N, C-alpha and C positions, 0 to 999 in steps of 0.2 A: 147457392152461388156465393162465392167469396170475391169481394172487390177490394184489392189493396190500393191505397193512395200514398200519402206521405209515410215514409218508414217510421216505425216506432223509435223513440229515443233510446235505442239499445243497439249494441254492436255484437251480435252473436259470433262465436267462433265456429269455423267449419272444419269438418274432419273428413279425411279420405276413407273410403272403404278398403280394407286390407284383408286379403284372403290368407288364412294361416297355411303353413306348409301342409300339403295334402298327400295322402297315400291312396292311389286309385280313386281319386275324387272324394275322399273322405278325410275329415279331420281325425288324425290318429289318436287324439286325446279324447277319451270319453269324459264328458262333463258331469259333475254332480248335479248342478242346477243350470238350466238354460231359461232365461227370462226373455220372453218375446215382447218387445215394446219398451222404449226408453223414456217414457213420460214420467210424471211425478210418482205414479204407482210403482212402475218397474224399478225406478231408481231408489225409492224408499225401501222396497223389498231387497234389492241388492245390498244396500247399506245395512239393513237389519241382519242379513245373513253374514255380512263381513264382520260385524261387531261380535259375531259368535264363531269366527274363524272359518266360515264356509265359503269356498270358492264358487263364483257364479260367472256365467257369461251373459252379457246383456246385448240382445240383438235388436238393432234399431234401423228402420228403413231410411230415415232421413240422415242428413249430414251434420246435424247439430240440434240445438233446442228448437222448439216449435216457433211458428209465426202465427199471427192472427189472434183474434179475440176468443179466448176460451175461459178457463176457470180464473176467477179474480179474488175469491174470498177464502182465507184459511182460518179455520176455527181454533179455539183454544185447545181442543183435544188434539188436533193435528200438530199444533205447536208443542204440546207436551211430548208427542212422539218424536218430533225433530230434536227436542231437548235431550231425550234419552239417547239419540243418535249423535249428539254433539254437534248438531247442525243448525241450532235455532238462532244463533246470534245474528246471522245475516238477514234472517226474516224480520227480526225485530228492528234492525237498523234500516232496512229498505221499506218494509210494509207500513201502511197507514192504519193505525189502530182506530177502532170505533166500537161504541158500546150500545148503539140503538139507532132508531130511525123514526121517520114521520110519514104519515099517509095523508093525502089530500083528496077531497072530493070536489071537483071543479076548483073553486078558489078558496075553499075552507079547509083548515086542518081538522081531521076527524079522528086521528089516532096517533098516539106516540108510544113507542115501546122502548124498553131498556133491558139489555141482557145482564145476567148476574155479574156484578163487578164490585168488589169491596177491597179493603186494605189487606185481606188475607191472600189475595191473588198475586201470583208472580208473573202471569201472562195475561194479555188482553183477551176479551171474549172473541174478538175477530180482528183480522187485519186484511186490508185490501192490498193485493199485489198481483201483478199479471202473471199468467202461466209461464211465459217465456222467462220471467225473472225467477219464478219458483224452480223451473227446471235448471236454470243456470246455477242457482245456489246449491241445488242437490248435485249437479254435475261437478261443481268444484269439490264437493265432499267425496264424490265417487273417485275423482282423480287422485285424491289423497289416499285412496285404498286400492291403488292400481295393482298391488300385489295379490289382491283377492278378487277384484272385479275386472273382467276382460270385456271391453266394449267393442262390439262389431258394428261400425257405422255403415250406412248405405247397403245394408244387407236385408233382403226380404225373405220371408218364409213362403215357400211355394207348395209345401206339402208336409205332412206328418204321418208317421206310421208307428203305432204303439206295438211294443213287443209283449206277447202274452206272459203273464207272471209265471205260468207253469214252465216257461223256458229256463227259468232260473236266473235270468238277467233282468227281465222287466224293462222299464224305461221306454224311451221312444227315439225314433230317428227323424230328425228334421231335414228336409230338403230346402236348401238355401240358394240364393243368387246374389252375388256381389259383382256389380258391373256385368261383364259378359261371362263370368265364371259361375257355373252351377256346381254346388258341392253339398256334402252331407255331414251332419254332426249327430253323434249319439249322446244322449243325456239320461241320467237316472230319473230326473224329474224335469218337467217342462211347465212353466207358469205363463199362462196367456195374460199379458197386460197390454194387449194390442188394440184396445179401444172398442168403440161401439160397432165398428165394422170388422170385428175380429176375424182374421184369417184362420186362426186355430179353431175357433168356434164353428166357422163354416166348414172347415175341412173335416171336422168330426160329426157334422150333420146335426148340430145342436141348435135349438131355437129358443129365443127369449119369449117369455109369456107375460101378458099383462095388458096394459091399456096404452094406446097411442091417441093423442089428442089432435083434433083437426086444426085448432087455433095455431097461428104462426106469429112469431115475433121477429122483427128486424133488429139486429144487434149492430150498433154503430159505436166505434171508438173514435174519439176526437181528441185533439190537443187543444187545451184551453188553460191559460194561466188564471187561477182564481184562488182567493183566500178563504173561500167557503169551507166550513168544517166538514170533516169526513163523517158521513152518516148515510144510512140507507133511505132513499127518497122514493116514494111511490105516489103517482098521480093517477087518479081515476077520473075518466071523462074530462080530461083537461082541454082547454081551448086549443092547444097545439095538436091534439089528436082526439077529437070528439068521439065519444062512444067506445073508447078503448082504454088501455092502461099503459103507463110509461114508468120505467124504473131507471134510477140514476145512481151511479156509484163513482166516487172519486178514487183515482188510482195514483201511484207514484209517478213522478216525472211529468206532471201536468196532463196526464191522460185521463179522460173521462169515459165511462162505459154507459151508454144509453140503450135501453131495450124498450121498444114500443110495439104494441100489439097491432096486427093488421086486422082490418074489418073483414068480414066473411066475403064481401064482394070485391076485395082487392086481389089483383094478380101478383103473386110473389115475385115473378120474374120482373115485372115492371116496378114493383115496390122498392127494389134495391138499386134502381138507376139513380145516379147522383141528382138528377133534376127533380126527382120525387123525394129524396131523402133530405137534401139540404134545407128546403123551406120548412120541413117539419122540425128539424133540429133547431133552426134559428128561432122558430116560434116558441119552442120549449125554453130555450135560453132567454128569450125576451120575457117570458112569464116568470122566470126565476131571477130576473134582474141581473143576469150575467151579460155584461156589455163588452167584454174583451173580445179580441180577435180570436178566431178558432179555425181549425182546418181538419178535414176528415182523415182518418188513418186506415180504417177498415170497416167494411160493411158486409154483413152476411145475414142469412135467414135461419131461424131456429124453430124447431117443432118439438113440443114437449112429449116425452115418453115416460112411462112408468112400467118398466119391464125387468124381468130377472130370469136367470136360469133356475131350474128346480134344484139343482145340485151344483156345487162349485168344484167337486173332485170327480174326475172321470179317469179311473185307473191311475196312471202316472202323470196325468195332465191336470193342472189346477187352474182356476180362473179367478181373476181379481180385477177390480175397477170396472170401467165401462164394458170390458169384455164379459163380465159376469152380470152386470145390471146397469140399466139406464134410468137415472133419477131426474125428475124435472128440476130446472135451475132454481126454482123458488124455494128459498130456505138454504141455499148453497150446500147441498148434500152431495153433489157429484164427485168432485175431487176429494173432498174430505172423507167420504165413505170409502173411496178407493185407498186412501192413505191408511185408514183404519184396517182395511182388508190386509194390506201389506204388513202392518204391525202384528196383526193376529197370526197370519200365516208364517211370518218370518221366524219367530221363535220356535214354532212347532216343526217347521221344515228343517230348521237347524238341528233340533233334537233328533229327528229321524236320520238325517244325513250323518250326524256325529255318533249314531248308534246308541243313544241313550233312551230312545223311544221307538215303539213299533210304528209302522205306517198307518195304523188305525188312528193314531193321534190326529192325522190330517182330516179324518172324517169330522172331528169336532170343529175344525175350521169351517167346513161347509155348514154344519149345523148352526154355529153361532152367527156366521156372516150372512147366511140366507135369512135367518131370523131378523138380523139387523137390517138387511135390505128391505124386507117386508115392512118393518117399522118405518124406515125412511120413505118407502113408496106410499105408505098410508098418509104420512104427514105431507109429503110432496103432492099427492093427489088432491088433498083438501085445499092446499094453497093454490094449486093449478086451477081447480074448479072455481075458486074465488077470483083469481087474477085473470083467467080467461074462461068465462063460463061456457061449458060445452052444450048447453041447451037453454031454451027459453025460460024454463023454471029456475035454473041456476042464475040466469041473468036477472030475473025478476027479484029473486032473493037478495042478490048483491045490491041491486039498486035500492031496495028497501033498507038494507043495513046501512049503506052509505048515506042515504037521505036522513036517517034517524040518528046517526052516530054523533053529529055535532051537538045535539041537545040531550041525548040519552046515553049515559055512560055504560049502561048495561049491555048494549049491543056492540060496543067497541071491540071487545075481545075477538069477535068474529072476523075482524080485519087483521088479526095477528098473523104475521108471515111465518110463524113457527120455525124459527131458525134451527139449524142443525144442533144436535146435542149428543153426548156420549150415550150409547145404547148399553143397557144392562143385560147381561146374559143370565137371567135368573133361572132359566131352565137348562143351563148348559150341562152336558154330561160330565164335565170336568169338576163341577162344584162338589165339594165334599160336604154334603148336607148333614152327614152324621155328626160333624163337629159343631154345627150351629144349632145347638139344642133349643127347642122351642121355649121361649120365655127367658132365655139366658141374657138376651140383649133386648133392651127396650127400643133402641134405635142404633144408628151407625150403618156403615156400608155393608150390606149383606153380600154373601158369595155371588159373584157374577157382576157386581157393580164396579164402577171406576172410582178411585179415591177422590174425595174432595181435597181442595188445596188448603194449606194452613201455614202460617208463619211459625217458625221455630228458631231456636238458637243452636248453632253447631259448636263444636269444640275443635279448634285448630291450634296445635302447639300450646295447649293449656289455656288458650284464650277463647272467649265467647265471640261468635260471629253470627250475623243474621243469615238465615237460610229459610227455605220452604220445604214442605214435605216432598214435593216432586224432585228436589235436589238429591234426595236420598235414594231415588229409584234408579237402577242401572239395568242393562239388558240381562237380568238374572232373576231368579226367585228371591224374594226379600221377605224376611220375617220381622215384623214390627213388635218388639217386646216392651210392654208397659210395666214398669217396675219402680218402686219408690227409691231404690238405691242399687248400686252395683253389688253383685253377689258372685264371689270368686268361684263357688261350686257350679252355679248356673252358667257362668261365662265359660267354664271349661267344657260343659256339655255342648254348648252352642259352637264352640271352636272345633270340637271333635266332629260335630255334624257337618260343618263346612268342609272340613278335611275329607270326611267320608264321601260327601257328594262330589267334591272336586276329583277324587280318585276315580269316580265313575263318569267324569266329564260333565257334571251338572253344575253350572254356575249358581252360586247362592251366597247371600250374606244376611247376617242378623243385625238389626239396629236396635239398640237399647234406648228407650224413651223414658225420661224422668221429668218430674215437675221442677226439680232443682238441680243445680250442678252437683255432681258427685265425683269423688276421687276414686281412682282404681277401676273405672269402667274400661273394659277391653273392647277393641274393635270399634265399629261405628257407634256413635253416641250422639243423641240430640236431646235438647232440653225444651220442655213445653211450659215456660214460666207462667203463662196466663191460664194454663189448663184448658186452652181452647181445643186442642187435638183430643185430649182425654174426653171432653164433653162431646165432640163430634162423633167419636168412636164408642161412646158409652163404655169407656175403658176403666178398669179398676186394676189394682196390683195383681199381676199374673196374666192379664189379658194378652193374647197374641193374635195378630192378624197376619196371614200368609198371602203375599201379593205375587201374582203371576208376572212373567217378564213383560207383558203388555200393559201392566198397570191395573188389571182387574183383580178383585179379591178372589182368592181361591178357596180359603177356609178361614174360620175364626174360632177362637176358644176363649171361654171365660177364664179358664185356668190352663194355659198352654204349656207345652214342653217341646224340647228338641226332638224327642222320639215321635211325638204326634205330628210335628211338621214333616219329619222324614217320611212317615207313612203317607201323609197327604200328597207329597210330591211324587212318591212312587206310584200311588194310585192314579194320579193325573197322567203320568207318562205311560202307564200300562193300560189306560182306559180302553 
């Protein structure tokens, strides 16, 4: 049950549903990609495809960005994805960055955690920003790509029929309704980003598998002007909600998100009534010494789920975000894992649509992201079992940990909320393990992992400028070449490789990395003056790392070459 009160301090734009010119009730234009669902996942996917020149139609049932309290935390990994899409600046300007949090048992602080943050980082580990703001920032970028992204507002999917691949066309036919008009659209590929109650998933008769927890949380958004720092606050058995748990997050525009657990004997219908919510919120604010005036904006009830589809590709239909998996809110993996889905799927689907890879490449999307979902579910379930114990034994264990934590540091890690982190695809079918010879590297990012961040020096118009490693990554394959100096012969080989790949529609660039400034370096060049990146990557002269378009390592060589990189890319695309 959702109860809206005072409007959020935000003025969304509203769009009319427009039906395209039809021929016998059908859109005469067969679409390459139809994305069902215009939330953060669907829009991220549309932008990822657009950066690779792929047209997509985005089908959204609502008339604008969402309302209500949904996702509020965006991780560094998601910010890196938005950075590659050219959309990160608005998030950094609007979001509230934070690096850690505190947990309390009754009146005592029992745990404090900090996420990785040092001078090498270009982005904060986490920002708080409401989902309606996330969607608006992405929508602004979508509208800048109107030539490649066609948004169909107020349009619902009422049915889907896949065409057999043996027919020679494949794809699927979507049955849609915009206002009073029913119509159909054909698409080569359909991506379901339509949320936890996915119409596409239901139409195909697919079921999520996993665990549904009985515990329920009331989610309350309030408006409160406060100078308190942004951090994640967790209260166990607080005076304001004895016997349960309360989570508190500060958001932009003086909005606060409060989640509190219902006791087993409480009726969820009664629990969201204002007369029951308001005293609890006031009691919490009193215990936090927050004395300012406040007003409710939104109240709803949440139930934790840890569920996933077994596969995310079903013929010409693919699933992403909550349509593919439902992850507990603890650890903020929901929206962030969906954004990672879109990033992974986007470059692969673009390669298939652009004819540089076979459709089998999309199976690796399912392999990698189902693995990631299971990792996320594992962490999310551990956090859920601590935050909302599902049995007497779990409750007894939690009480013991919290009781001991103030005096015994050894038990405090058990309170760790296990925040979201980038998942390494160490067993991905795309990894070129033959290039990563055993013993060749003592450390450094192995195939399947995401690159660590590092400060570097770039070269612009002959002058040195401060940059970061992630600034060098674009929506393409990237080879990082570690070399002591520029070599004209080697540069020529890499330039020829870039030209050869471009002729086949494969975006690629090579970046030369040196410890010192060097003249005559062709193409992209970065300097690692402190040797930090060389140390992180265990790099010596001749070392080459090949990075996928989604920022994961594809292959690495102690003594790499343009020819070796070309083979690795071709193997990945024909896997």
